[in-house]
All heavy atoms as TSV, in Angstrom:
chain	resi	resn	atom	element	x	y	z
A	1	MET	N	N	0.827	-1.201	-0.031
A	1	MET	CA	C	-0.007	-0.009	0.008
A	1	MET	C	C	0.860	1.251	-0.024
A	1	MET	O	O	0.530	2.218	-0.692
A	1	MET	CB	C	-0.896	-0.012	1.208
A	1	MET	CG	C	-1.963	0.969	1.245
A	1	MET	SD	S	-3.190	0.569	-0.042
A	1	MET	CE	C	-4.339	1.880	0.248
A	2	ILE	N	N	1.953	1.211	0.756
A	2	ILE	CA	C	2.825	2.384	0.815
A	2	ILE	C	C	3.486	2.641	-0.549
A	2	ILE	O	O	3.631	3.749	-0.950
A	2	ILE	CB	C	3.909	2.185	1.917
A	2	ILE	CG1	C	3.232	2.168	3.303
A	2	ILE	CG2	C	4.937	3.275	1.832
A	2	ILE	CD1	C	4.176	1.798	4.417
A	3	LYS	N	N	3.811	1.532	-1.213
A	3	LYS	CA	C	4.461	1.670	-2.527
A	3	LYS	C	C	3.514	2.307	-3.547
A	3	LYS	O	O	3.926	3.190	-4.315
A	3	LYS	CB	C	4.894	0.300	-3.016
A	3	LYS	CG	C	5.864	0.324	-4.145
A	3	LYS	CD	C	6.389	-1.097	-4.429
A	3	LYS	CE	C	7.573	-1.035	-5.333
A	3	LYS	NZ	N	8.152	-2.343	-5.558
A	4	ASN	N	N	2.269	1.919	-3.515
A	4	ASN	CA	C	1.260	2.496	-4.425
A	4	ASN	C	C	1.040	3.959	-4.111
A	4	ASN	O	O	0.854	4.791	-4.990
A	4	ASN	CB	C	-0.071	1.783	-4.335
A	4	ASN	CG	C	-0.004	0.401	-4.968
A	4	ASN	OD1	O	0.861	0.162	-5.844
A	4	ASN	ND2	N	-0.897	-0.477	-4.576
A	5	ASP	N	N	1.102	4.327	-2.831
A	5	ASP	CA	C	0.929	5.704	-2.434
A	5	ASP	C	C	2.053	6.571	-2.956
A	5	ASP	O	O	1.862	7.701	-3.466
A	5	ASP	CB	C	0.815	5.826	-0.883
A	5	ASP	CG	C	0.401	7.235	-0.468
A	5	ASP	OD1	O	-0.432	7.857	-1.137
A	5	ASP	OD2	O	0.958	7.693	0.542
A	6	SER	N	N	3.296	6.069	-2.848
A	6	SER	CA	C	4.440	6.821	-3.311
A	6	SER	C	C	4.459	6.935	-4.819
A	6	SER	O	O	4.792	8.014	-5.364
A	6	SER	CB	C	5.797	6.222	-2.802
A	6	SER	OG	O	6.056	5.007	-3.498
A	7	ILE	N	N	4.008	5.900	-5.531
A	7	ILE	CA	C	3.914	5.940	-6.977
A	7	ILE	C	C	2.869	6.966	-7.407
A	7	ILE	O	O	3.120	7.757	-8.342
A	7	ILE	CB	C	3.642	4.578	-7.567
A	7	ILE	CG1	C	4.852	3.631	-7.405
A	7	ILE	CG2	C	3.244	4.655	-9.053
A	7	ILE	CD1	C	4.603	2.259	-7.814
A	8	SER	N	N	1.724	6.995	-6.681
A	8	SER	CA	C	0.710	7.937	-7.034
A	8	SER	C	C	1.138	9.377	-6.803
A	8	SER	O	O	0.823	10.274	-7.579
A	8	SER	CB	C	-0.603	7.644	-6.313
A	8	SER	OG	O	-0.451	7.865	-4.919
A	9	LYS	N	N	1.888	9.601	-5.746
A	9	LYS	CA	C	2.458	10.939	-5.472
A	9	LYS	C	C	3.437	11.332	-6.552
A	9	LYS	O	O	3.436	12.489	-7.028
A	9	LYS	CB	C	3.162	10.970	-4.108
A	9	LYS	CG	C	2.233	10.993	-2.967
A	9	LYS	CD	C	3.002	11.074	-1.656
A	9	LYS	CE	C	2.062	11.022	-0.457
A	9	LYS	NZ	N	2.753	11.040	0.828
A	10	LEU	N	N	4.288	10.381	-7.003
A	10	LEU	CA	C	5.204	10.722	-8.087
A	10	LEU	C	C	4.449	11.007	-9.400
A	10	LEU	O	O	4.843	11.870	-10.129
A	10	LEU	CB	C	6.199	9.530	-8.283
A	10	LEU	CG	C	7.263	9.378	-7.219
A	10	LEU	CD1	C	8.042	8.097	-7.441
A	10	LEU	CD2	C	8.239	10.559	-7.212
A	11	GLN	N	N	3.400	10.233	-9.668
A	11	GLN	CA	C	2.642	10.474	-10.874
A	11	GLN	C	C	1.986	11.853	-10.840
A	11	GLN	O	O	1.901	12.582	-11.837
A	11	GLN	CB	C	1.645	9.390	-11.119
A	11	GLN	CG	C	2.251	8.083	-11.501
A	11	GLN	CD	C	1.235	6.932	-11.613
A	11	GLN	OE1	O	0.213	6.983	-10.911
A	11	GLN	NE2	N	1.564	5.908	-12.353
A	12	HIS	N	N	1.426	12.211	-9.704
A	12	HIS	CA	C	0.835	13.510	-9.510
A	12	HIS	C	C	1.872	14.651	-9.690
A	12	HIS	O	O	1.588	15.647	-10.414
A	12	HIS	CB	C	0.236	13.622	-8.114
A	12	HIS	CG	C	-0.486	14.958	-7.861
A	12	HIS	ND1	N	-1.708	15.239	-8.397
A	12	HIS	CD2	C	-0.139	16.012	-7.140
A	12	HIS	CE1	C	-2.060	16.434	-8.031
A	12	HIS	NE2	N	-1.118	16.950	-7.245
A	13	GLN	N	N	3.069	14.440	-9.143
A	13	GLN	CA	C	4.151	15.406	-9.290
A	13	GLN	C	C	4.520	15.541	-10.798
A	13	GLN	O	O	4.785	16.641	-11.289
A	13	GLN	CB	C	5.325	15.017	-8.441
A	13	GLN	CG	C	6.453	15.990	-8.453
A	13	GLN	CD	C	7.615	15.534	-7.573
A	13	GLN	OE1	O	7.679	14.425	-7.111
A	13	GLN	NE2	N	8.558	16.401	-7.391
A	14	LEU	N	N	4.596	14.368	-11.508
A	14	LEU	CA	C	4.955	14.390	-12.895
A	14	LEU	C	C	3.900	15.147	-13.693
A	14	LEU	O	O	4.299	15.935	-14.607
A	14	LEU	CB	C	5.034	12.932	-13.400
A	14	LEU	CG	C	5.407	12.763	-14.872
A	14	LEU	CD1	C	6.865	13.317	-15.129
A	14	LEU	CD2	C	5.395	11.302	-15.231
A	15	CYS	N	N	2.648	14.995	-13.394
A	15	CYS	CA	C	1.582	15.707	-14.117
A	15	CYS	C	C	1.732	17.252	-13.870
A	15	CYS	O	O	1.604	18.020	-14.853
A	15	CYS	CB	C	0.211	15.294	-13.636
A	15	CYS	SG	S	-0.219	13.657	-14.197
A	16	GLU	N	N	2.047	17.626	-12.669
A	16	GLU	CA	C	2.198	19.103	-12.353
A	16	GLU	C	C	3.410	19.622	-13.145
A	16	GLU	O	O	3.374	20.719	-13.659
A	16	GLU	CB	C	2.360	19.262	-10.918
A	16	GLU	CG	C	1.081	19.079	-10.141
A	16	GLU	CD	C	1.301	19.216	-8.575
A	16	GLU	OE1	O	2.463	19.329	-8.177
A	16	GLU	OE2	O	0.263	19.297	-7.900
A	17	LEU	N	N	4.477	18.841	-13.193
A	17	LEU	CA	C	5.667	19.289	-13.895
A	17	LEU	C	C	5.418	19.408	-15.414
A	17	LEU	O	O	5.879	20.332	-16.065
A	17	LEU	CB	C	6.881	18.336	-13.634
A	17	LEU	CG	C	7.466	18.455	-12.223
A	17	LEU	CD1	C	8.444	17.297	-12.042
A	17	LEU	CD2	C	8.143	19.818	-12.040
A	18	LYS	N	N	4.641	18.483	-15.946
A	18	LYS	CA	C	4.326	18.522	-17.405
A	18	LYS	C	C	3.480	19.777	-17.706
A	18	LYS	O	O	3.700	20.368	-18.719
A	18	LYS	CB	C	3.561	17.246	-17.822
A	18	LYS	CG	C	4.404	16.027	-17.782
A	18	LYS	CD	C	5.138	15.794	-19.056
A	18	LYS	CE	C	5.768	14.417	-19.015
A	18	LYS	NZ	N	6.417	14.136	-20.253
A	19	LEU	N	N	2.557	20.070	-16.814
A	19	LEU	CA	C	1.751	21.301	-17.002
A	19	LEU	C	C	2.643	22.572	-16.959
A	19	LEU	O	O	2.461	23.487	-17.704
A	19	LEU	CB	C	0.635	21.413	-15.965
A	19	LEU	CG	C	-0.516	20.441	-16.164
A	19	LEU	CD1	C	-1.447	20.522	-14.950
A	19	LEU	CD2	C	-1.257	20.778	-17.432
A	20	GLU	N	N	3.570	22.575	-16.020
A	20	GLU	CA	C	4.529	23.704	-15.878
A	20	GLU	C	C	5.329	23.817	-17.143
A	20	GLU	O	O	5.604	24.918	-17.646
A	20	GLU	CB	C	5.411	23.472	-14.660
A	20	GLU	CG	C	6.370	24.638	-14.399
A	20	GLU	CD	C	5.769	25.925	-13.976
A	20	GLU	OE1	O	4.596	25.908	-13.555
A	20	GLU	OE2	O	6.417	26.952	-14.105
A	21	GLU	N	N	5.791	22.693	-17.676
A	21	GLU	CA	C	6.585	22.694	-18.900
A	21	GLU	C	C	5.774	23.261	-20.071
A	21	GLU	O	O	6.305	24.064	-20.849
A	21	GLU	CB	C	7.058	21.291	-19.243
A	21	GLU	CG	C	7.905	21.199	-20.522
A	21	GLU	CD	C	8.285	19.800	-20.890
A	21	GLU	OE1	O	7.474	18.872	-20.634
A	21	GLU	OE2	O	9.404	19.614	-21.405
A	22	ARG	N	N	4.521	22.890	-20.209
A	22	ARG	CA	C	3.634	23.424	-21.241
A	22	ARG	C	C	3.476	24.914	-21.088
A	22	ARG	O	O	3.485	25.637	-22.087
A	22	ARG	CB	C	2.303	22.724	-21.193
A	22	ARG	CG	C	2.295	21.330	-21.762
A	22	ARG	CD	C	0.913	20.734	-21.796
A	22	ARG	NE	N	0.085	21.466	-22.730
A	22	ARG	CZ	C	-1.242	21.287	-22.791
A	22	ARG	NH1	N	-1.808	20.381	-22.006
A	22	ARG	NH2	N	-1.938	21.947	-23.657
A	23	ARG	N	N	3.305	25.380	-19.854
A	23	ARG	CA	C	3.138	26.817	-19.634
A	23	ARG	C	C	4.348	27.606	-20.047
A	23	ARG	O	O	4.275	28.648	-20.700
A	23	ARG	CB	C	2.854	27.097	-18.141
A	23	ARG	CG	C	2.481	28.554	-17.857
A	23	ARG	CD	C	2.418	28.827	-16.388
A	23	ARG	NE	N	3.684	28.733	-15.755
A	23	ARG	CZ	C	4.705	29.564	-15.805
A	23	ARG	NH1	N	4.580	30.659	-16.526
A	23	ARG	NH2	N	5.850	29.390	-15.147
A	24	VAL	N	N	5.561	27.126	-19.706
A	24	VAL	CA	C	6.782	27.792	-20.015
A	24	VAL	C	C	6.963	27.791	-21.562
A	24	VAL	O	O	7.325	28.845	-22.110
A	24	VAL	CB	C	8.009	27.132	-19.311
A	24	VAL	CG1	C	9.300	27.684	-19.841
A	24	VAL	CG2	C	7.929	27.307	-17.815
A	25	CYS	N	N	6.750	26.668	-22.191
A	25	CYS	CA	C	6.880	26.627	-23.670
A	25	CYS	C	C	5.890	27.546	-24.336
A	25	CYS	O	O	6.222	28.187	-25.339
A	25	CYS	CB	C	6.764	25.195	-24.147
A	25	CYS	SG	S	8.140	24.139	-23.714
A	26	SER	N	N	4.687	27.646	-23.799
A	26	SER	CA	C	3.684	28.523	-24.320
A	26	SER	C	C	4.124	29.991	-24.170
A	26	SER	O	O	3.922	30.776	-25.071
A	26	SER	CB	C	2.361	28.301	-23.610
A	26	SER	OG	O	1.405	29.206	-24.019
A	27	ASP	N	N	4.687	30.342	-23.031
A	27	ASP	CA	C	5.206	31.692	-22.828
A	27	ASP	C	C	6.256	32.052	-23.863
A	27	ASP	O	O	6.259	33.116	-24.447
A	27	ASP	CB	C	5.745	31.868	-21.394
A	27	ASP	CG	C	4.711	31.882	-20.311
A	27	ASP	OD1	O	3.479	31.948	-20.673
A	27	ASP	OD2	O	5.079	31.802	-19.156
A	28	ILE	N	N	7.148	31.107	-24.084
A	28	ILE	CA	C	8.251	31.306	-25.045
A	28	ILE	C	C	7.647	31.468	-26.426
A	28	ILE	O	O	8.059	32.374	-27.212
A	28	ILE	CB	C	9.256	30.146	-24.982
A	28	ILE	CG1	C	10.007	30.195	-23.647
A	28	ILE	CG2	C	10.286	30.288	-26.155
A	28	ILE	CD1	C	10.883	29.004	-23.392
A	29	ARG	N	N	6.690	30.574	-26.814
A	29	ARG	CA	C	6.121	30.636	-28.122
A	29	ARG	C	C	5.368	31.978	-28.344
A	29	ARG	O	O	5.499	32.526	-29.456
A	29	ARG	CB	C	5.159	29.456	-28.274
A	29	ARG	CG	C	4.624	29.238	-29.669
A	29	ARG	CD	C	3.878	27.917	-29.827
A	29	ARG	NE	N	3.054	27.552	-28.751
A	29	ARG	CZ	C	3.333	26.504	-27.928
A	29	ARG	NH1	N	4.432	25.788	-28.088
A	29	ARG	NH2	N	2.563	26.168	-26.948
A	30	HIS	N	N	4.702	32.464	-27.346
A	30	HIS	CA	C	3.967	33.721	-27.483
A	30	HIS	C	C	4.935	34.884	-27.658
A	30	HIS	O	O	4.639	35.827	-28.431
A	30	HIS	CB	C	3.043	33.940	-26.304
A	30	HIS	CG	C	1.796	33.124	-26.396
A	30	HIS	ND1	N	1.562	32.089	-25.500
A	30	HIS	CD2	C	0.729	33.196	-27.207
A	30	HIS	CE1	C	0.418	31.527	-25.838
A	30	HIS	NE2	N	-0.103	32.139	-26.835
A	31	LEU	N	N	6.031	34.843	-26.924
A	31	LEU	CA	C	7.049	35.935	-27.087
A	31	LEU	C	C	7.629	35.949	-28.509
A	31	LEU	O	O	7.819	37.017	-29.077
A	31	LEU	CB	C	8.162	35.794	-26.055
A	31	LEU	CG	C	7.817	36.180	-24.613
A	31	LEU	CD1	C	8.995	35.834	-23.697
A	31	LEU	CD2	C	7.521	37.669	-24.554
A	32	VAL	N	N	7.885	34.810	-29.021
A	32	VAL	CA	C	8.469	34.703	-30.389
A	32	VAL	C	C	7.444	35.095	-31.438
A	32	VAL	O	O	7.780	35.784	-32.404
A	32	VAL	CB	C	9.003	33.270	-30.633
A	32	VAL	CG1	C	9.427	33.110	-32.091
A	32	VAL	CG2	C	10.227	32.974	-29.702
A	33	ALA	N	N	6.246	34.686	-31.248
A	33	ALA	CA	C	5.154	34.969	-32.245
A	33	ALA	C	C	4.863	36.434	-32.362
A	33	ALA	O	O	4.509	36.916	-33.449
A	33	ALA	CB	C	3.876	34.201	-31.896
A	34	ARG	N	N	4.964	37.160	-31.283
A	34	ARG	CA	C	4.658	38.588	-31.313
A	34	ARG	C	C	5.824	39.432	-31.927
A	34	ARG	O	O	5.598	40.590	-32.250
A	34	ARG	CB	C	4.420	39.119	-29.899
A	34	ARG	CG	C	3.117	38.694	-29.323
A	34	ARG	CD	C	2.862	39.382	-28.028
A	34	ARG	NE	N	2.217	38.481	-27.111
A	34	ARG	CZ	C	2.500	38.371	-25.859
A	34	ARG	NH1	N	3.359	39.146	-25.290
A	34	ARG	NH2	N	1.857	37.488	-25.082
A	35	ASN	N	N	6.965	38.874	-32.074
A	35	ASN	CA	C	8.130	39.562	-32.655
A	35	ASN	C	C	8.452	40.809	-31.869
A	35	ASN	O	O	8.996	41.777	-32.378
A	35	ASN	CB	C	7.889	39.901	-34.109
A	35	ASN	CG	C	7.940	38.676	-35.015
A	35	ASN	OD1	O	8.595	37.684	-34.688
A	35	ASN	ND2	N	7.214	38.735	-36.107
A	36	ASN	N	N	8.179	40.783	-30.569
A	36	ASN	CA	C	8.509	41.930	-29.768
A	36	ASN	C	C	9.958	41.787	-29.283
A	36	ASN	O	O	10.511	40.673	-29.189
A	36	ASN	CB	C	7.631	41.981	-28.465
A	36	ASN	CG	C	6.232	42.410	-28.821
A	36	ASN	OD1	O	5.961	42.901	-29.901
A	36	ASN	ND2	N	5.322	42.172	-27.917
A	37	MET	N	N	10.583	42.892	-28.950
A	37	MET	CA	C	11.921	42.878	-28.387
A	37	MET	C	C	11.790	42.351	-26.952
A	37	MET	O	O	10.955	42.798	-26.200
A	37	MET	CB	C	12.523	44.284	-28.362
A	37	MET	CG	C	12.801	44.821	-29.743
A	37	MET	SD	S	14.183	44.020	-30.575
A	37	MET	CE	C	15.529	44.535	-29.551
A	38	ILE	N	N	12.625	41.357	-26.631
A	38	ILE	CA	C	12.688	40.873	-25.250
A	38	ILE	C	C	14.075	41.073	-24.740
A	38	ILE	O	O	15.058	40.920	-25.505
A	38	ILE	CB	C	12.205	39.383	-25.142
A	38	ILE	CG1	C	13.077	38.483	-25.988
A	38	ILE	CG2	C	10.764	39.247	-25.487
A	38	ILE	CD1	C	12.814	36.999	-25.734
A	39	ASP	N	N	14.159	41.352	-23.462
A	39	ASP	CA	C	15.506	41.565	-22.953
A	39	ASP	C	C	16.177	40.228	-22.657
A	39	ASP	O	O	15.509	39.215	-22.515
A	39	ASP	CB	C	15.450	42.420	-21.670
A	39	ASP	CG	C	14.589	41.769	-20.591
A	39	ASP	OD1	O	13.336	41.617	-20.837
A	39	ASP	OD2	O	15.135	41.450	-19.519
A	40	PHE	N	N	17.470	40.218	-22.615
A	40	PHE	CA	C	18.289	39.046	-22.440
A	40	PHE	C	C	17.985	38.371	-21.107
A	40	PHE	O	O	17.937	37.142	-21.051
A	40	PHE	CB	C	19.756	39.420	-22.536
A	40	PHE	CG	C	20.644	38.224	-22.365
A	40	PHE	CD1	C	20.785	37.311	-23.397
A	40	PHE	CD2	C	21.351	38.012	-21.194
A	40	PHE	CE1	C	21.644	36.213	-23.240
A	40	PHE	CE2	C	22.221	36.926	-21.070
A	40	PHE	CZ	C	22.347	36.028	-22.068
A	41	ALA	N	N	17.738	39.151	-20.106
A	41	ALA	CA	C	17.513	38.565	-18.772
A	41	ALA	C	C	16.210	37.712	-18.757
A	41	ALA	O	O	16.164	36.662	-18.185
A	41	ALA	CB	C	17.376	39.671	-17.713
A	42	LYS	N	N	15.159	38.227	-19.455
A	42	LYS	CA	C	13.883	37.502	-19.501
A	42	LYS	C	C	14.073	36.192	-20.297
A	42	LYS	O	O	13.559	35.150	-19.886
A	42	LYS	CB	C	12.839	38.400	-20.139
A	42	LYS	CG	C	11.501	37.709	-20.338
A	42	LYS	CD	C	10.759	37.615	-19.031
A	42	LYS	CE	C	9.358	37.128	-19.193
A	42	LYS	NZ	N	8.666	36.883	-17.995
A	43	ALA	N	N	14.781	36.270	-21.398
A	43	ALA	CA	C	15.030	35.053	-22.197
A	43	ALA	C	C	15.852	34.055	-21.478
A	43	ALA	O	O	15.543	32.856	-21.504
A	43	ALA	CB	C	15.715	35.444	-23.541
A	44	LYS	N	N	16.825	34.539	-20.742
A	44	LYS	CA	C	17.705	33.635	-19.936
A	44	LYS	C	C	16.872	33.005	-18.830
A	44	LYS	O	O	17.016	31.778	-18.562
A	44	LYS	CB	C	18.851	34.406	-19.372
A	44	LYS	CG	C	19.888	33.581	-18.699
A	44	LYS	CD	C	21.094	34.424	-18.232
A	44	LYS	CE	C	22.068	33.574	-17.485
A	44	LYS	NZ	N	23.240	34.352	-17.027
A	45	GLN	N	N	15.977	33.766	-18.204
A	45	GLN	CA	C	15.151	33.235	-17.102
A	45	GLN	C	C	14.197	32.165	-17.663
A	45	GLN	O	O	14.088	31.093	-17.045
A	45	GLN	CB	C	14.364	34.341	-16.480
A	45	GLN	CG	C	13.462	33.933	-15.387
A	45	GLN	CD	C	12.595	35.050	-14.858
A	45	GLN	OE1	O	12.423	36.094	-15.530
A	45	GLN	NE2	N	12.002	34.878	-13.721
A	46	LEU	N	N	13.558	32.416	-18.767
A	46	LEU	CA	C	12.638	31.387	-19.312
A	46	LEU	C	C	13.402	30.126	-19.748
A	46	LEU	O	O	12.913	29.044	-19.581
A	46	LEU	CB	C	11.898	31.997	-20.522
A	46	LEU	CG	C	10.776	32.964	-20.162
A	46	LEU	CD1	C	10.213	33.613	-21.453
A	46	LEU	CD2	C	9.656	32.270	-19.415
A	47	ASN	N	N	14.565	30.309	-20.315
A	47	ASN	CA	C	15.394	29.128	-20.712
A	47	ASN	C	C	15.815	28.344	-19.556
A	47	ASN	O	O	15.760	27.090	-19.562
A	47	ASN	CB	C	16.566	29.604	-21.560
A	47	ASN	CG	C	17.294	28.423	-22.180
A	47	ASN	OD1	O	16.645	27.462	-22.666
A	47	ASN	ND2	N	18.640	28.433	-22.182
A	48	ALA	N	N	16.200	28.997	-18.487
A	48	ALA	CA	C	16.629	28.297	-17.272
A	48	ALA	C	C	15.448	27.556	-16.623
A	48	ALA	O	O	15.555	26.402	-16.153
A	48	ALA	CB	C	17.249	29.262	-16.274
A	49	LEU	N	N	14.322	28.225	-16.673
A	49	LEU	CA	C	13.055	27.601	-16.114
A	49	LEU	C	C	12.697	26.337	-16.945
A	49	LEU	O	O	12.428	25.300	-16.382
A	49	LEU	CB	C	11.950	28.592	-16.133
A	49	LEU	CG	C	10.635	28.169	-15.481
A	49	LEU	CD1	C	10.882	27.881	-13.974
A	49	LEU	CD2	C	9.658	29.282	-15.597
A	50	ARG	N	N	12.789	26.436	-18.243
A	50	ARG	CA	C	12.480	25.292	-19.110
A	50	ARG	C	C	13.445	24.163	-18.866
A	50	ARG	O	O	13.064	23.003	-18.740
A	50	ARG	CB	C	12.515	25.733	-20.578
A	50	ARG	CG	C	12.139	24.563	-21.514
A	50	ARG	CD	C	12.061	25.008	-22.939
A	50	ARG	NE	N	13.341	25.512	-23.353
A	50	ARG	CZ	C	13.610	25.952	-24.575
A	50	ARG	NH1	N	12.690	26.098	-25.460
A	50	ARG	NH2	N	14.825	26.426	-24.881
A	51	SER	N	N	14.719	24.472	-18.798
A	51	SER	CA	C	15.733	23.445	-18.546
A	51	SER	C	C	15.548	22.743	-17.169
A	51	SER	O	O	15.708	21.590	-17.059
A	51	SER	CB	C	17.140	24.050	-18.623
A	51	SER	OG	O	17.371	24.551	-19.907
A	52	GLY	N	N	15.263	23.604	-16.182
A	52	GLY	CA	C	15.038	23.053	-14.810
A	52	GLY	C	C	13.859	22.110	-14.739
A	52	GLY	O	O	13.925	21.090	-14.112
A	53	VAL	N	N	12.787	22.502	-15.400
A	53	VAL	CA	C	11.594	21.669	-15.427
A	53	VAL	C	C	11.864	20.362	-16.134
A	53	VAL	O	O	11.421	19.288	-15.694
A	53	VAL	CB	C	10.378	22.439	-16.028
A	53	VAL	CG1	C	9.201	21.507	-16.306
A	53	VAL	CG2	C	9.984	23.596	-15.165
A	54	LYS	N	N	12.585	20.418	-17.261
A	54	LYS	CA	C	12.913	19.201	-18.001
A	54	LYS	C	C	13.764	18.247	-17.164
A	54	LYS	O	O	13.557	17.024	-17.175
A	54	LYS	CB	C	13.631	19.511	-19.300
A	54	LYS	CG	C	12.711	20.035	-20.371
A	54	LYS	CD	C	13.396	20.206	-21.661
A	54	LYS	CE	C	12.433	20.667	-22.742
A	54	LYS	NZ	N	12.971	20.725	-24.061
A	55	LYS	N	N	14.686	18.771	-16.349
A	55	LYS	CA	C	15.522	17.931	-15.529
A	55	LYS	C	C	14.676	17.338	-14.403
A	55	LYS	O	O	14.843	16.158	-14.088
A	55	LYS	CB	C	16.656	18.795	-14.865
A	55	LYS	CG	C	17.765	19.119	-15.847
A	55	LYS	CD	C	18.856	19.940	-15.190
A	55	LYS	CE	C	19.895	20.385	-16.212
A	55	LYS	NZ	N	20.872	21.256	-15.651
A	56	LYS	N	N	13.748	18.098	-13.868
A	56	LYS	CA	C	12.904	17.532	-12.795
A	56	LYS	C	C	11.982	16.421	-13.350
A	56	LYS	O	O	11.747	15.444	-12.705
A	56	LYS	CB	C	12.037	18.627	-12.183
A	56	LYS	CG	C	12.807	19.593	-11.277
A	56	LYS	CD	C	11.894	20.687	-10.770
A	56	LYS	CE	C	12.664	21.694	-10.000
A	56	LYS	NZ	N	11.816	22.835	-9.526
A	57	ILE	N	N	11.491	16.640	-14.566
A	57	ILE	CA	C	10.637	15.626	-15.182
A	57	ILE	C	C	11.436	14.326	-15.438
A	57	ILE	O	O	10.964	13.223	-15.119
A	57	ILE	CB	C	10.044	16.144	-16.525
A	57	ILE	CG1	C	8.978	17.182	-16.279
A	57	ILE	CG2	C	9.526	15.013	-17.379
A	57	ILE	CD1	C	8.489	17.878	-17.492
A	58	ALA	N	N	12.692	14.483	-15.904
A	58	ALA	CA	C	13.514	13.285	-16.112
A	58	ALA	C	C	13.817	12.537	-14.784
A	58	ALA	O	O	13.771	11.310	-14.743
A	58	ALA	CB	C	14.826	13.699	-16.751
A	59	THR	N	N	13.975	13.283	-13.718
A	59	THR	CA	C	14.233	12.710	-12.420
A	59	THR	C	C	13.032	11.914	-11.909
A	59	THR	O	O	13.153	10.787	-11.445
A	59	THR	CB	C	14.645	13.784	-11.357
A	59	THR	OG1	O	15.794	14.487	-11.887
A	59	THR	CG2	C	14.933	13.184	-10.014
A	60	VAL	N	N	11.840	12.559	-12.031
A	60	VAL	CA	C	10.637	11.882	-11.554
A	60	VAL	C	C	10.336	10.673	-12.387
A	60	VAL	O	O	9.932	9.605	-11.848
A	60	VAL	CB	C	9.450	12.874	-11.554
A	60	VAL	CG1	C	8.175	12.182	-11.278
A	60	VAL	CG2	C	9.712	13.958	-10.500
A	61	GLU	N	N	10.493	10.792	-13.715
A	61	GLU	CA	C	10.238	9.642	-14.608
A	61	GLU	C	C	11.235	8.508	-14.285
A	61	GLU	O	O	10.805	7.300	-14.326
A	61	GLU	CB	C	10.350	10.028	-16.059
A	61	GLU	CG	C	9.183	10.809	-16.569
A	61	GLU	CD	C	9.352	11.263	-18.032
A	61	GLU	OE1	O	10.498	11.307	-18.530
A	61	GLU	OE2	O	8.362	11.630	-18.634
A	62	ALA	N	N	12.457	8.800	-13.926
A	62	ALA	CA	C	13.414	7.762	-13.592
A	62	ALA	C	C	13.006	7.081	-12.305
A	62	ALA	O	O	13.268	5.862	-12.154
A	62	ALA	CB	C	14.773	8.367	-13.449
A	63	ARG	N	N	12.383	7.793	-11.384
A	63	ARG	CA	C	11.934	7.162	-10.142
A	63	ARG	C	C	10.682	6.341	-10.314
A	63	ARG	O	O	10.436	5.348	-9.606
A	63	ARG	CB	C	11.674	8.238	-9.077
A	63	ARG	CG	C	12.950	8.942	-8.652
A	63	ARG	CD	C	12.741	10.068	-7.700
A	63	ARG	NE	N	12.189	9.585	-6.449
A	63	ARG	CZ	C	11.711	10.356	-5.501
A	63	ARG	NH1	N	11.678	11.655	-5.694
A	63	ARG	NH2	N	11.234	9.873	-4.372
A	64	ILE	N	N	9.846	6.681	-11.335
A	64	ILE	CA	C	8.632	5.934	-11.601
A	64	ILE	C	C	8.929	4.646	-12.403
A	64	ILE	O	O	8.386	3.599	-12.092
A	64	ILE	CB	C	7.607	6.783	-12.300
A	64	ILE	CG1	C	7.071	7.837	-11.358
A	64	ILE	CG2	C	6.425	5.942	-12.805
A	64	ILE	CD1	C	6.184	8.868	-12.074
A	65	MET	N	N	9.751	4.737	-13.417
A	65	MET	CA	C	9.933	3.625	-14.356
A	65	MET	C	C	10.411	2.327	-13.731
A	65	MET	O	O	9.858	1.271	-14.087
A	65	MET	CB	C	10.942	4.045	-15.491
A	65	MET	CG	C	10.363	4.978	-16.420
A	65	MET	SD	S	8.893	4.298	-17.228
A	65	MET	CE	C	8.300	5.713	-18.062
A	66	PRO	N	N	11.386	2.297	-12.790
A	66	PRO	CA	C	11.777	1.022	-12.232
A	66	PRO	C	C	10.626	0.313	-11.505
A	66	PRO	O	O	10.545	-0.899	-11.485
A	66	PRO	CB	C	12.898	1.391	-11.210
A	66	PRO	CG	C	13.396	2.654	-11.686
A	66	PRO	CD	C	12.227	3.402	-12.322
A	67	ASN	N	N	9.695	1.089	-10.943
A	67	ASN	CA	C	8.534	0.499	-10.287
A	67	ASN	C	C	7.570	-0.131	-11.293
A	67	ASN	O	O	6.879	-1.102	-10.937
A	67	ASN	CB	C	7.840	1.543	-9.423
A	67	ASN	CG	C	8.704	2.037	-8.271
A	67	ASN	OD1	O	9.408	1.248	-7.709
A	67	ASN	ND2	N	8.666	3.304	-7.987
A	68	ILE	N	N	7.447	0.458	-12.419
A	68	ILE	CA	C	6.546	-0.094	-13.433
A	68	ILE	C	C	7.110	-1.361	-14.021
A	68	ILE	O	O	6.380	-2.322	-14.248
A	68	ILE	CB	C	6.272	0.962	-14.537
A	68	ILE	CG1	C	5.475	2.106	-13.930
A	68	ILE	CG2	C	5.521	0.356	-15.703
A	68	ILE	CD1	C	5.265	3.286	-14.901
A	69	ILE	N	N	8.421	-1.363	-14.284
A	69	ILE	CA	C	9.078	-2.572	-14.886
A	69	ILE	C	C	9.061	-3.739	-13.933
A	69	ILE	O	O	8.825	-4.891	-14.334
A	69	ILE	CB	C	10.512	-2.169	-15.317
A	69	ILE	CG1	C	10.472	-1.131	-16.477
A	69	ILE	CG2	C	11.259	-3.418	-15.775
A	69	ILE	CD1	C	11.792	-0.549	-16.793
A	70	ALA	N	N	9.290	-3.484	-12.671
A	70	ALA	CA	C	9.390	-4.597	-11.694
A	70	ALA	C	C	8.101	-5.306	-11.406
A	70	ALA	O	O	7.033	-5.065	-11.790
A	70	ALA	CB	C	9.918	-4.055	-10.380
């Protein structure tokens, strides 16, 4: 029962991270589509946020996958 609870928490966390990734990508896409000038700091912040979310997603997926295979 404890194992199922931890897997469900990880799956919930993964869903939240995927939504955050979609939001960040959408923000970047809207900035590019408008062809507005954006400052370097904002672009760097969005890129760092996107990279950080991708790393967190990979970490959570790595923690879930061994449980599914076993």
